[in-house]
C-alpha positions in Angstrom: 44.4 75.0 49.5 47.8 73.9 48.2 46.9 75.2 44.7 45.9 78.6 46.1 49.2 78.8 48.1 51.3 78.0 45.0 49.5 80.6 42.9 50.1 83.2 45.6 53.8 82.4 45.6 54.0 82.7 41.8 52.0 86.0 41.9 54.2 87.3 44.7 57.4 86.8 42.9 55.9 88.3 39.7 54.7 91.4 41.5 58.1 91.9 43.1 59.6 91.8 39.6 57.1 94.3 38.3 58.0 96.7 41.2 61.7 96.2 40.6 61.4 97.2 36.9 59.0 100.0 37.8 61.6 101.5 40.0 63.7 102.2 36.9 60.8 103.8 35.2 60.0 105.9 38.3 63.7 107.0 38.3 63.2 108.2 34.7 60.1 110.1 35.7 61.9 111.7 38.6 64.9 112.9 36.6 62.5 114.1 33.9 60.7 116.3 36.4 63.7 118.6 36.3 63.3 119.3 32.6 63.2 122.9 31.4 62.9 124.6 28.0 66.1 124.2 26.0 67.5 124.9 22.6 64.8 124.2 20.0 62.1 124.6 22.6 62.8 128.3 22.7 62.3 128.6 18.9 59.1 126.6 18.9 57.7 128.7 21.8 58.8 132.0 20.2 56.9 131.3 16.9 53.9 130.2 18.9 54.1 133.5 20.9 54.3 135.7 17.8 52.0 133.8 15.4 49.5 132.0 17.6 48.5 128.3 17.5 47.3 128.1 13.9 49.8 130.6 12.5 52.7 128.5 14.0 51.5 125.4 12.2 51.6 127.2 8.9 55.0 128.9 9.6 56.8 125.7 10.5 55.2 123.7 7.7 56.0 126.2 5.0 59.4 127.4 6.3 61.1 124.5 8.2 59.6 121.1 8.5 56.7 118.9 7.6 56.5 117.3 11.0 52.9 118.3 11.5 52.1 116.1 14.5 55.2 117.2 16.3 54.5 120.9 15.8 50.8 120.5 16.8 51.6 118.6 20.0 54.4 121.0 20.9 52.2 124.0 20.5 49.5 122.3 22.5 52.1 122.1 25.3 53.0 125.8 24.6 49.4 126.6 25.3 49.9 125.5 28.9 53.4 126.9 29.2 56.8 125.7 30.4 55.3 124.3 33.6 54.2 121.2 31.6 57.7 120.2 30.6 58.6 118.5 33.9 55.5 116.3 33.5 56.1 115.3 29.9 58.5 112.4 30.4 56.3 110.8 33.1 53.2 111.3 31.0 54.7 109.9 27.8 56.5 107.1 29.6 53.3 106.0 31.4 51.3 106.2 28.1 54.0 104.1 26.3 54.0 101.5 29.1 50.2 101.3 29.1 50.0 101.0 25.3 52.7 98.3 25.1 51.2 96.3 28.0 47.9 96.4 26.3 49.4 95.4 22.9 51.1 92.4 24.6 48.0 91.5 26.5 46.1 91.3 23.3 48.6 88.9 21.8 49.3 86.4 24.7 46.9 83.7 25.7 45.4 82.7 29.1 46.1 79.8 31.5 49.3 81.3 33.1 50.3 80.7 36.6 50.2 84.5 37.1 47.7 87.0 35.9 47.7 87.8 32.2 48.0 91.5 32.9 51.0 91.0 35.2 52.8 88.9 32.5 52.1 91.6 29.9 53.4 94.3 32.2 56.6 92.4 32.9 57.3 92.0 29.2 56.5 95.6 28.5 58.7 96.9 31.2 61.6 94.6 30.1 61.4 96.1 26.6 61.1 99.8 27.7 63.8 99.5 30.4 66.2 97.9 27.9 65.4 100.5 25.2 66.0 103.5 27.5 69.0 102.1 29.3 71.0 101.6 26.0 69.7 104.5 23.9 72.5 106.8 22.6 71.3 110.0 24.4 68.8 109.4 27.2 68.4 113.0 28.1 67.7 114.2 24.5 65.3 111.2 23.8 63.2 111.3 27.0 63.8 114.3 29.2 64.0 117.0 26.5 60.6 118.3 25.3 61.5 118.3 21.6 63.1 114.9 21.7 60.4 113.1 23.7 57.6 114.5 21.4 59.5 113.8 18.2 60.9 110.3 18.8 59.1 108.6 21.8 55.5 109.9 21.3 55.1 108.2 17.8 56.1 104.9 19.5 53.0 105.3 21.7 50.7 105.8 18.7 52.3 103.0 16.8 52.1 100.6 19.7 48.5 101.5 20.3 47.7 100.7 16.7 49.3 97.3 16.9 47.5 96.7 20.1 44.2 97.2 18.2 45.5 94.9 15.5 46.2 92.2 18.1 42.8 92.6 19.7 41.1 92.1 16.3 43.2 89.0 15.6 42.4 87.5 19.0 38.7 88.2 18.9 38.2 87.5 15.2 35.6 90.2 15.0 35.3 92.5 12.0 36.3 96.0 13.0 33.6 98.6 12.7 33.9 101.8 10.8 34.8 103.7 14.0 37.6 101.3 14.9 38.9 101.2 11.4 39.0 105.0 11.3 40.7 105.1 14.6 43.4 102.8 13.3 44.0 104.9 10.2 44.1 108.1 12.3 46.7 106.6 14.6 49.1 105.7 11.8 48.4 109.1 10.1 49.3 111.0 13.2 52.2 108.8 14.1 53.8 109.5 10.7 53.8 113.2 11.4 56.2 113.2 14.3 59.4 112.3 12.5 60.6 111.0 9.1 62.3 108.0 10.7 59.2 106.7 12.3 57.2 107.4 9.2 59.4 105.2 7.0 59.6 102.5 9.7 55.8 102.4 10.1 55.2 102.4 6.3 57.6 99.6 5.6 56.3 97.6 8.6 52.7 97.8 7.5 53.5 97.0 3.9 55.5 93.9 5.0 52.8 92.8 7.4 50.1 93.1 4.8 52.2 91.3 2.2 53.0 88.4 4.4 49.4 88.0 5.6 48.3 87.7 2.0 51.2 85.8 0.6 51.1 83.0 3.2 47.4 82.2 2.7 45.6 79.9 3.2 47.6 79.3 6.4 47.8 83.1 6.8 49.3 85.1 9.6 46.2 87.2 9.9 42.6 86.9 9.2 40.7 88.8 6.5 39.4 91.2 9.2 43.0 92.0 10.2 44.0 92.5 6.6 41.3 95.1 6.2 42.5 96.9 9.3 46.1 96.7 8.1 45.1 98.2 4.7 43.3 101.2 6.4 46.3 101.7 8.7 48.6 101.6 5.6 46.4 104.3 3.9 46.7 106.5 7.0 50.5 105.9 7.1 50.9 106.8 3.4 48.8 110.0 3.7 50.8 111.0 6.8 54.2 110.3 5.1 53.1 112.2 2.0 52.1 115.2 4.0 55.4 115.1 5.7 57.4 114.8 2.5 55.7 117.4 0.4 56.0 120.2 3.0 57.5 123.3 1.5 59.5 123.7 4.6 61.7 120.8 3.7 62.9 122.6 0.5 63.3 125.9 2.5 65.5 124.2 5.1 67.7 122.6 2.4 68.0 125.9 0.6 69.1 127.6 3.8 71.7 124.9 4.4 72.9 125.2 0.7 73.3 128.9 1.1 75.9 128.5 3.9 77.8 125.8 1.9 76.7 122.7 3.9 75.2 120.9 0.9 76.5 119.4 -2.3 74.7 117.8 -5.3 73.1 114.6 -3.9 74.2 111.2 -4.8 71.4 109.4 -6.8 72.8 105.9 -6.2 70.3 103.8 -4.3 73.1 101.5 -3.3 74.7 104.4 -1.3 71.4 104.9 0.6 71.0 101.2 1.3 74.6 100.9 2.5 74.4 104.0 4.7 71.1 102.9 6.2 72.5 99.4 6.9 75.6 101.0 8.5 73.6 103.2 10.8 71.3 100.3 11.6 74.4 98.2 12.6 75.6 101.1 14.8 72.3 101.2 16.5 72.3 97.5 17.3 75.8 97.7 18.6 74.8 100.6 20.9 71.7 98.6 22.0 73.9 95.8 23.2 76.0 98.0 25.4 76.0 97.4 28.3 75.3 93.8 27.6 73.3 93.0 30.7 70.2 94.7 29.3 70.2 92.7 26.1 70.9 89.6 28.1 67.8 90.4 30.3 65.7 90.9 27.1 67.1 87.6 25.6 66.5 85.5 28.7 63.7 86.8 30.9 60.9 86.5 28.4 62.0 82.9 27.7 61.9 82.1 31.4 58.4 83.6 31.7 57.1 81.6 28.7 58.7 78.4 29.9 57.9 78.5 33.6 54.6 80.4 33.9 52.5 78.3 31.5 49.9 76.1 33.2 49.3 72.5 32.5 46.5 73.2 30.0 48.9 74.9 27.7 51.8 72.5 27.9 52.2 70.9 24.5 53.4 67.4 23.8 56.9 66.9 22.3 55.4 65.8 19.1 53.7 69.2 18.6 57.0 71.1 18.7 58.8 71.4 15.4 62.3 72.6 16.2 63.2 73.2 12.6 60.1 75.3 11.9 60.7 77.3 15.1 64.3 78.0 14.1 63.1 79.1 10.6 60.6 81.5 12.2 63.2 82.9 14.5 65.7 83.4 11.7 63.0 85.0 9.5 62.0 87.3 12.4 65.6 88.4 12.9 65.9 89.3 9.2 62.7 91.3 9.4 64.0 93.1 12.5 67.3 94.0 10.8 65.4 95.3 7.8 63.1 97.5 9.8 65.9 98.9 11.9 67.8 99.8 8.7 64.6 101.4 7.2 64.3 103.8 10.2 67.7 105.3 9.1 66.7 105.8 5.4 65.9 109.6 6.0 69.3 109.9 7.7 71.0 108.2 4.7 69.2 110.6 2.4 70.7 113.5 4.4 74.1 112.0 4.0 73.7 112.0 0.2 73.5 115.8 0.3 76.1 116.7 2.9 79.6 117.5 2.0 80.9 116.6 5.4 80.6 113.3 7.4 77.2 113.0 9.0 75.9 111.0 11.9 72.2 110.7 12.9 71.3 112.7 16.0 71.7 110.5 19.1 68.1 111.1 20.1 66.9 109.3 17.0 68.3 106.0 18.1 65.5 105.3 20.6 63.2 104.3 17.7 65.3 101.6 16.1 66.4 100.4 19.5 62.8 100.0 20.6 62.3 97.8 17.5 65.5 95.8 18.4 64.3 95.1 22.0 60.8 94.2 20.8 62.2 91.5 18.5 64.7 90.3 21.1 62.0 89.8 23.6 59.7 88.3 21.0 62.2 85.7 19.9 63.1 85.0 23.5 59.4 84.3 24.2 59.3 82.0 21.2 62.2 80.1 22.7 60.4 79.7 26.0 57.3 78.4 24.2 59.4 75.9 22.3 61.0 74.8 25.5 57.7 73.9 27.1 58.0 70.5 25.6 60.6 69.8 28.2 58.9 68.2 31.2 60.0 69.8 34.4 58.5 69.5 37.9 56.5 72.6 39.0 59.0 73.0 41.9 61.9 73.4 39.6 59.9 75.7 37.3 59.2 77.9 40.2 62.9 78.0 41.2 63.9 78.9 37.7 61.3 81.7 37.7 62.7 83.0 41.0 66.2 83.0 39.7 65.2 84.8 36.5 63.2 87.4 38.4 66.1 87.9 40.9 68.5 88.5 38.1 66.1 91.0 36.5 65.8 92.8 39.8 69.5 93.2 40.1 69.7 94.6 36.6 66.8 96.9 37.1 68.2 98.1 40.5 71.5 99.0 38.9 69.8 100.9 36.1 67.7 102.8 38.7 70.8 103.8 40.6 72.5 104.9 37.3 69.6 107.1 36.4 69.2 108.5 39.9 72.9 109.6 39.7 71.8 112.1 37.0 69.3 113.8 39.4 71.8 116.2 41.2 73.0 117.5 37.8 69.4 117.8 36.5 68.2 119.4 39.8 71.0 122.0 39.9 70.3 122.9 36.3 66.5 123.3 37.0 67.3 125.6 39.9 69.6 127.7 37.8 67.2 127.9 35.0 64.4 129.0 37.3 66.6 131.8 38.7 67.6 132.9 35.2 64.0 132.8 34.0 62.9 134.9 37.0 65.7 137.5 36.3 64.8 137.8 32.6 61.1 138.3 33.3 61.9 140.9 36.0 64.1 142.8 33.6 61.4 142.7 30.9 58.9 144.0 33.4 61.3 146.9 34.2 61.3 147.9 30.5 64.7 146.6 29.5 65.2 145.3 25.9 68.6 143.7 26.3 69.4 141.5 29.3 72.6 139.9 30.6 72.3 136.9 32.8 74.6 134.2 34.2 75.1 131.2 32.0 73.5 127.9 32.9 75.6 125.0 34.2 76.9 123.0 31.2 77.9 119.3 31.1 80.4 119.9 28.3 82.2 123.1 27.2 84.6 124.0 24.4 85.6 127.1 22.6 82.7 126.9 20.2 79.7 126.3 22.5 78.5 125.4 26.0 76.2 122.4 26.0 73.9 120.6 28.4 73.7 116.9 27.5 74.6 117.8 23.9 72.1 120.7 23.7 73.5 124.1 23.1 72.9 126.8 25.8 72.8 130.6 25.6 76.2 132.2 25.8 77.9 135.5 24.9 78.2 134.7 21.1 76.2 137.1 19.0 75.6 134.5 16.3 74.2 131.9 18.8 70.7 131.0 17.5 69.7 129.9 21.0 70.2 133.4 22.2 68.0 134.8 19.4 65.2 132.3 19.9 65.3 132.9 23.7 65.1 136.6 23.2 62.0 136.2 21.0 60.5 133.8 23.5 60.8 136.4 26.2 59.9 139.3 24.0 63.3 141.0 24.1 65.8 142.3 21.6 68.7 140.3 22.8 69.9 138.1 25.7 73.5 137.6 26.7 74.7 134.8 29.0 78.1 135.2 30.5 
């Protein structure tokens, strides 16, 4: 009876922690429900309207970008219409959480004082909450259709792939042809969303395969996992190649060159490496602000690993090699730094062409910061495992678990309040957009070809442009490309916003 009561107490505290972290994710879903078509969304929808689904794939691939997965998913959303946009953040966020929870579930063992699923969910929520709380532009990364599809959706595919890899490693079963094909398909599709993730995935898979072979006979992974990695690498290579050879890449560079934005590129590999490293360092600095989220990621997983392990998994002091653990953690940190820098290689390539100073778009930072928080949580978990050699009474372990959970609840609650503070701005914008949309459609029905509407509320404004969380809005400027794309989207000659 006493054991059952103790287990209920542990599970109760864990569930409260899950609910606290979930409140932050629900706040994201709520603010995202006020999303509406903006900026590039109009351009994508207008090409879809004029060329159809298959025609749009060809137009974008030949004339603008090789991001074949992004274009396809966006046009699948365009098949439904703008009503799907308010549901995209919640859909992608829940898929991301499910994939990450399952990937962690496949990697952790049993014999915990709480359910294995609850433990995996706690770790997954810690990673995602920290990533989103510190990303450079939350609105552009998660709430905007173009941003969430380009930069967050590949994380879902990549996480699912590594979940499959972990499952194969834990079971020791040889993957069948269907499972192997699924793995290769996941990496192929993931590469087609953005150049940043394509490079990150490619380097990560090469490194994982190399280490698993080089460290034999001890080996990080079994032969079955190595085969699965190899098939995933082939899919990643094919996806990246299809992305790179797209004629649209040259067409876009030619257009930029025509208006004087480009200069002859620097061929120095050192410049690319230095620029990638600088952007990577900027990303990690941003990921550590505010510091409470990185502190949560650095401490809470260690508390979970140290306090929740049952007696059957408590190792003896002789089984813990502090020096080896320190080496593994240092090696893991180096790998993390390298992968983060690799995600900025495409941005560094752009820098080599531009005459002016260039900074990566803020929405891109969600990818390297996800890597950052994954490795911080992983190393924190390793620390907790190493600390299990310390003999501590169950009562004190429980108290430490309660303290760690309470601190996490405070951080998650503050994050939820910060996110919810954005809701009035997002709600007012959605109401204004709906009114503007209704007026434009009514004018088109009446046979008008040029429409004048009130401008949407902006969060920033200067003499050059009005912007909503950094995204340009329609205005009265004749050269505003958003006006042109919006007019094509609605089937008009021109739209003016005053």
